[in-house]
N, C-alpha and C positions, 0 to 999 in steps of 0.2 A: 677711940682712934679715928683719925680723919679718913674719910672715904677713899681718897686717892691713895693713901698709905695702905689701906686694906687691899686694894686692887694690885698695888705693887707687890704685896706679900704673895698674892695668888699667882701672879705672872712670874715673879722671881726678881729679887733686887739686883741680880747680876746681869740683867738683860740690857742695861744701858738704855732704858726707855723712860720717858717722862710721862706723868699721869696728871690729868686734870679732871675734876669732878664738878657736877652741877651745884654742889654745896660750897664751891669756892676753894676747896682744898687742892693742893698740888703735892706731887712727890716725884722722886727721881732726879737725875742730874740736870742742872741748868744747861741749856744749849744742846740738849740731845736732838739728834736728827730724826728720831721717831717718837711719836707720842700717841697715847691712848686717851680719848676723851669719853668720860662716863657722862651721858647726857640726861639720864632720868632715873627715877627710883626703880623703873621696870628692869633696867640692867642689873640692879642690885638683887632684885627678886630672882632673875634668871640664875645669877651666880649662887644665891642661897640655896636654890632647889637643885642645882647641878653644878657644884664647884668644879672648875677645871675646863677641859676642852669643850664639852657640850654647852655649858652655861655661857661661856664666852662667845661661842659660835651663835647661839640664839640671840644674844644681845647685839652682836654685830650685824647679823642678817636682818634683824628687825629695825635696825637704825638707832638703837638706844646706846650703842657704842660706836664711835667713829675712830678711824685710824688715820693719823696724819703722817705721811711718809710712805715708803715702799712697803707693801704688805709682805712680800717675800722676805725682805730684810728683817721685818719684825718677827715672822714665824721662825726664821733661821736662828734668831737670838733666843727665842723661847721654845726651841724645838722639843725640849723635854716634856713640856706640858702639852704641846700640840700633837705629839706622837705617842707618848706614853700615858698621858693623863696624870692626875694627882694620885698619891697613895691614899688609903683610907684615913690615916692619921692626919694627913695634910688637908683632906676634905673637912674633917671634923674641926680642925683649927680654923679653917677659912669660915665655916658657918658660924663658929663662936665669935669670930671677929666681926662678921656682918650683923650679928644680933638676931633677935627673935622676930622683929617686925617684918622683914622681907619674907620670912618663912610663911607668914600669914597671908601674904598677897598671892592670890591665885591668878597667875598670868598664863594664858595658853601659849604653847610654842608657836613660832611663826608658821604661816600656812604652807611654807615650802617643806616642812618636816613631815616625813611619812609616819603616820600614826601606826604604832604596833598593833593597836586594837583593830584597825581597818585591815591590816594584813592577815591577822589571825582569823578573820571571818572568811578568808579565801582558802583556808586549809593550812596544813603544815608547811614548813619551809620547803620550797622548791616543788610544791604541787603545781601542776600546769597553770591553773588560773592565777595562783599567787605569783608565779614567775612572770606571767604576762603583765600583771599589774606593776611588779617591780621594774620591769623593762619600760613599760609605759611611763612610769614616774620619771625616769631619767632621760630616756631617749626621745619621747614625744613632746619635747619642749617647744621647738620651733625650728624647722629646717633653715629658715633665714638666719636665726641666731647661730645655729651650728656652722653655717657657711661663713659667718663673720669670724668665728673663733677658729675653725679648722682650716680655713682657706679653700681654694678651688678643689683640692683632692677629696674633700669631705671624708678624710680618713681619721677615725677617732681611735687610733692605736699607735703604739710607739713607732716612730720613724727610724730609719737607719741612715746615719749621716756618713756619706763617703768621705767627707772632709770636714774640718772645723767650720769652714765658711760656706758650706752647702746651704741652699735655701730649704725651707720646709717642704716645698713641692718636690724638689730634687730628692730629698731624704725619704719622702713617702713613696715616690716612684722606686727608689732603691730598695725600700722595704718589700714592696710587692714583687719586685723582680728577684730579690733574694729568695723569697718564699717559692716563687715559680721555679727557680733554678735548683733549689734544694729538692723540690718535688719532681724535678727532671721532666717538666711539662713539655709535650710535643704535640704538633697538629693532630687532631682527631681524638685526642684523649678526652676523658670525662672527669671533671673536677666537681666535688661537693665542697662548698664553703659554708660552714655552719656559723651562725651569728655574724652574718655578712655585712652588717652595717648598711651603708649607703651604696654597697656594691663595688667598692674600689678594686678588691682582689678579683672578683668575677669579671669585671670589665678589662682589667689588665691581662688576665689569662686569655680571654677571648681575643682581644685586640692584638697582643704581641706574641701569642703562642698558638693561636688557632685552636684553642681548647673549647670544648662545649662545656660551659660552666653553669652550675646551679647554685644559687645562694639562698639561704633562708634566714629570716629574722623575725623576732617577736614584736618589732616596732612597725606599726602600720605606716607611720609617716616615712620611715626609712624605706620600706618596700615600695611605696608609691613614688618617692623621689628617685630611687634606683631604677625602677622600670622605665620611667620617663627618660632618665639619663642614658639608659641602654638604647632606647629608641632614637634619641637625638644623635647618638654616636653610630647608629646604623649597625648595631651588634645584636639585634633581636634574634637572628638565626643561630647565634652561638651562646648568648648569655640570657639568663633569666633569674629574677629574684622573686621569691614568694614570701608572703606574710604568713608564717606558720612556725610552729614549734619544730625544732630539729627532730624530735622524737616521732614526728608524723611523716617524715620522708619515707616513701615507699620504695623508691628506686634502689638498686644495688649494683654491684660490679663496677664501682668507680675506680679509675686509675689512681686517683689521688684525693685526699681530703685535707683541707686547710681549716684550722680552728684558731682564729686570730682574735684574742680577747674575749673568749666565751667561757673558758674553764673557770674563771673567777666567779661566774654566776651559777655554777652547777651545784655547789654544795659538797662538802667532803663525803657525806654518805652516798652521794650519787656519782662520784667520780669513777669508781670501778664500772658501773653500768654504762656510764657515758663512753668510756674508752672501748668497752665491749661492743656498744652500738656502732661506733665508728669502725671498729675492726670488722664487724659484719658487713659494713657497706663497701669495703674494699675488695677488689679482686686479689688473688694470690700474687705477690710481688708489688702490690700497691703501697703507696707511701702516705704517711700522716705527718703533717707539720703542725705542732701545737705551740702556740705563741701566747704566753700569759704572764701576768704579774704573779710573783711568788714571794714568800717569806725567805729571809736569808738563812734561817735554820729551822729545825723542827720544834724549837722550844717556845716560839711565840704563839699567842692566841691566834687562831685562824678566823675567829668571828668575834666582833666586839659589838654586842647588842646595843649598848648605850653610847657608842661612838658617833662622832659627827658624820663620818663617811657612811655608816649604815643608816643613820636617820635621814640624811639629806641627799646623798649622792647615789650609792649603790645598795639599796635595801636587800638584805639577805646575802650579800656578797661574802664569800669565804675564800681566803687565800692560803694556799699550802706551800710547803717547801718544794723545790724542784726535785730533791731526792725522793720525797714521798710520791710525787707524781710519776716519776720514772719507774719506781717500783710497781705501781699499779699497772702501768703500760706493759712492763715486762711480764708480770704475772698473768696478763691476759693474752700473751703470745706475741706481742710486738718485739722486734729487735731494735734497740736504740743504735742509730748510726752516727748521730752528731748532736751536740748540745752547745749552746753559747749563751752568755749573760750579756744583755744589752742595757743594763740599768742606766749608764751614763747617757745613752741615746735617748732614754725616756725623759731624763731631766732636761735635755736640750729641746726635745719635742714640746714639753710643757712650757718652757720659756717662750717658745714661739707662739703657743696658744695664748699665754698670758699677754704677750705683746699685742696679739691680734684683738683680744678683748679690750685692752686699754685703748687701742686705736679706734675701736668702734663702740666705746662705752656708752655714749649718749643714745645711739641707735639701739644698742642692746637693751638698755634700760627701758626705752620706749616699747620695745618688742615684747620683753618677757617680765618687766617690772624690776624695781630696784632690789627686792629681796632675792629673786632668782639670780640676778646678775651678781649679787654679793656672794651667794652660795658658790657660784663658779669661780669667782676671784679667789675666795678663801680656799676652796678645794684644790684648785690647780697650783696655787702658790705653796700650799702645804705639801702637796705631792712632790714638788721640786725638792723641797727639803728632805722628804722621805727617801727619794732615790739618791740624792747626793750623799746622804749620811748612811746609806746602806740599811735603812729600815725596811725597804722593799726593793725587790729586784724584778727584772723582766727577762724571762728565758724563752728561747726557741729550742724545741726538742724535735729532732727528725727521727721518725721510726718507720719501720717497714714490716709489712705482713709477708713473711716468708712463704715461698711456694711449697708444694707438698714434698719436695725433695730438699728443703732447707736452703734454697737459693734466694739471695736478696735482690739480685739484679743491679746492685750498686757497684759502680766502677771502683778500681783499687784506690785511687786518690781523688775523689770528687771534691774534696775541700779546696783543692788548688784552684777551682773555678769559682769559689765563693769569697767575696771580699771580707 
């Protein structure tokens, strides 16, 4: 069987994609607007050892496969393989088609892949040292690179678009302000922002609400950037970002806690203790806003050890359903006051990030290398497909720690003030 035809079988003949291979073979419809070019035998070896999502990703990241046309459009057409991977029977059939020779080639994964053996040396999943390395792998890439992708807000979480034509900066401002209003922030209050990134929520709360805000992150580069941004903005009397594990925060009695994009890194086994820790940091009547990626139901796998996202983007990341997360919060004493799904907003956010990466592609490649730039292009385009097709969601859950008499301190119709 011709090589291009084999790749067509792996990707799927209904994707309306053309295929070209280094052996001169071609497959797929003539005149297709999308094409996959198999450039070397190493691509075949990657597919033989890992048929499906991971093998294709390795070949693309390492440059042994090229994509001609829009990457998002390609992943949207082959979404079943990029989000669900192949079944066992399909993998066996693919390996048989590729033959024995590629199986004998020992090709190391691209250097951007997080080796499972390296993580294992740092302890069990979500041990402090291992969490620190996982965060370092993804977030300590380059602040300059992140600035090109994320834009001036340096906000690496789902934005909230007040209108279809809102800019990314307007939407990130709206997100931080929505969180602030849900938490009912007022001058003089104390906010703890766990997993604070580059300090966007911390600075927003300090600047616009007069709140004394503390942010913590496991990324040293993020903490250094955020502290300098705080100084540049003249907010050092109100805002602070520390390079530390949230579990090492000693202060208590906060009026509010925001967790924006951290729960995904906690791990299912640690979620109850995570919410218990945050509960203990709040004063009676204090509020928690938890903003995180979720599964659409409780039936999907929460952790895919061999998946592209786990190997290249978020090592050890685990995603639960919002229903399961809410139950953990309730069982620890939180009262749930509001919940909403923002998955369409995340798809729009990712589109802006993809556009930013495209606009700065040459600079990005020079800064972090072609392999890392391709990881980001592939990951973000694939995530757009995931959010659009309801493979993943983004939920905000507002909870309150009731006072000793069971009072919440929440007004009768607060949602009227939230867009």
